[in-house]
N, C-alpha and C positions, 0 to 999 in steps of 0.2 A: 603357126597354129597346129595344135595336136588334136588327135581324137583318142579319147579314153573310153574304156568300158569298166564300170564298177559293178561287180557281181557279189552281192552279200545280202542274205535274207534278214539281217538285223538292221532295222531302219535307222537306229541311232548311229551305228557305226558307218553305215552306208552314207548317211548325211554328213558325217564327219569327214569322210574321204572326199565327198563332193565339195565340201567347203575348202579343203586343202587345194583341190584342183582349181576351184573358182578364184581363190586368193592368189595363186601363183601362176596360173595359166588362164587368164580371164578370156582370151580369145578362142579357147578350145571348145570342142563339142564333146559331150559325154553321153554314152549309152548306159542304161541301168538294167539290171535283172536280179531276180531273187531265186532263180533256179537254173540249173545247167542248160535245160532246154532253151531258155531265153538267151543265154550266152551264145549258144551255137547259132541260133537264128540271127542274132544281131551281127555276129562275126561273118556269117555268110553274106549278109547284106552290106557289111562294111569291112572288107578284107584289108583296107588301108589303115585299120586301127593301129595306133602307135603303142598302146600299152593296155593290157588287161589286168585289172586288180581283182584277183579271184579268192573268195572265201574258201578255205580248205574243206569245210564240211557243209556247205550249203546244199539244199535239196537237189538230189541227182548227182552231187559231186562228192559223195562220201569218200573218206579216205583219200586215195590218190587218183581216183577215176577221172575226176574233172580235169586235173592237170594233164594226165597222160592223153586224154581224149583231145583236149585243145592242142596240145603239142603235136599230136599225130595229124589232126585235120588242118591246123593253121600254124605250120612250123615257122612262118615268118613273123608272127605276132609275139612279142615278148610277154611273159606272164610273171606278175609279182603275186606270190601267195600272201594272203592276209589271214592271220589266225591268232587266236589267243593261246595256242599251243606253243610253248617255248622250249620244248624238249629237243635236245641237240640231235637225237636220232631222227626225229620227224623232219627237222630242218635239213639234215644231211640228205635224207631220201627225196625230199621235194627238190632240192637243188640238183641232186643226181639224176632226177627224171626230167630235167629241162627247165626248171624255173629260173628266171633271170634274177629273182630276188625273193627274199622272205622277210615280211614286215610284221612283227608281232603287234597285236592290237594295243599293247601297253605303250607303244612308242608315242611320243609327243607329235603334234602337227608339224613341228619343225623337222623332226627326224624323218617323218613320213615324206616330207618334201625332199629331203636329202636323198632318200632312197629312190623316189620317183625320178629326180633329176639325174642320178647316177645311171639308172637303167635306160632312160631316154638317150643318154650319151653313149650307150652301148656297153656299159659295164654290168657286172654282177654285184649284187648287194645283199649282205646279211649284217645283222648287228655286230659291232666290234667284238663283243664278248664271245662270239661263236666262230670267228673267222679262222682261228687256229685249231678248232676242235672238230671240224667237219670230217666225215669219213666217206669214202667212195661207195657207190652202189655196186653190188656184185653183177657180173655179166648174166648170171642166172635170173636175177630180179629184173634186169633190163629186158631180157628175152620174154619173161612172163608179162611184163608191162606192155610190150608190143602186142601180145596176144589179147590181153584185156582191152586194149585200145580199139580192137576191131569190133567189140560188142557195141550194139546200139544202146542208147540210154534205157530203152525198154527192156532189152535183154539183160542189161546190168541189174535193173530192178528185180527181174525174175531171179537172177542168180543170188541176189541178196536175200530174197525170200527163201530160196532153197537153203541158204546157210542157216536161216532161222528154223528150218525144219517144216516149212509150210507144205501142204499138199497142193497138187495142181489145181484142184477145185477151189481151194481157198485163195490161191494167188489170182486165179481168173476173176473171182468175185471182187477182190480188192482192186484189181486193175480195170474192171469193167469189160472184160473180154471173155471169150469162150474157153473152156478147158482145152479144146483142140488147138486154139491159138497158143496157149501156154505150152502145150506139147511141142508145137512147131518151134517156139522160141528155145525150148530146152534142147531140141535137136540141133539147132543152129549154134547154141552155146557150146555144146559138146564138140561140134565140128571145128569151131573157131579156136577153142582152147586145146584141142587134141585130147580131150577127155573121153572116157568110155562110160562113165556113170556119174551120178550125182556126187558121190563121195569125193571122187577125184576133182571134179569141178569146184566143189566147196573148199577143198584143201588148197587149190590154186588161188582162189579168191582170198582165203585167209592169209596167205603169204604176202599179199599186197596190202592187207589191212593195217591200219594204225590201231593202237590200243583203244578199247571201248570207252575208257575213262577220259579220252581227250575231249576238249571243248573246241568250239569253232572259233 
């Protein structure tokens, strides 16, 4: 019996993944979530989870933040990235930052099962078409990812708003907290990233970002 967690904010595809698990691993238990916060809570309660199927761009998990956060906090839980993005650079970066597999949403249920089976057996899995095209992640990016992973989900949200040029007051209103709380978050962000101002912090975040045209 295995325990899975399916994290995807798209109900149709989340249900498709659940059906693959139900058909092939009928005795297993499955957790579900639609945002990164839910993933973290569930994995804290179930550290014995055998495989996390993680949407690349679900709420709170934009770009690579969800992956690097889970890998930092739960290094013993394999992560399979689920995404409609089939760009080789994105796949390379996901695998380079610790994913055990990368499953495009265009894959058939049979191929998804093959991927899940391979990862549960301790192997890494990407579609055959990409296996000879992956490139390594630079040591600079790995070091930056380690810093980004120290941010809390709320701090990461604040940093994303800073990237959009929002003022502290605007961010506080959006998140339902005081401007003083936002200032405290920004101070913590600077300390964790080793940045001295907003511009430096935003540049660091941008280096970890995937192209805005990507889909989940």
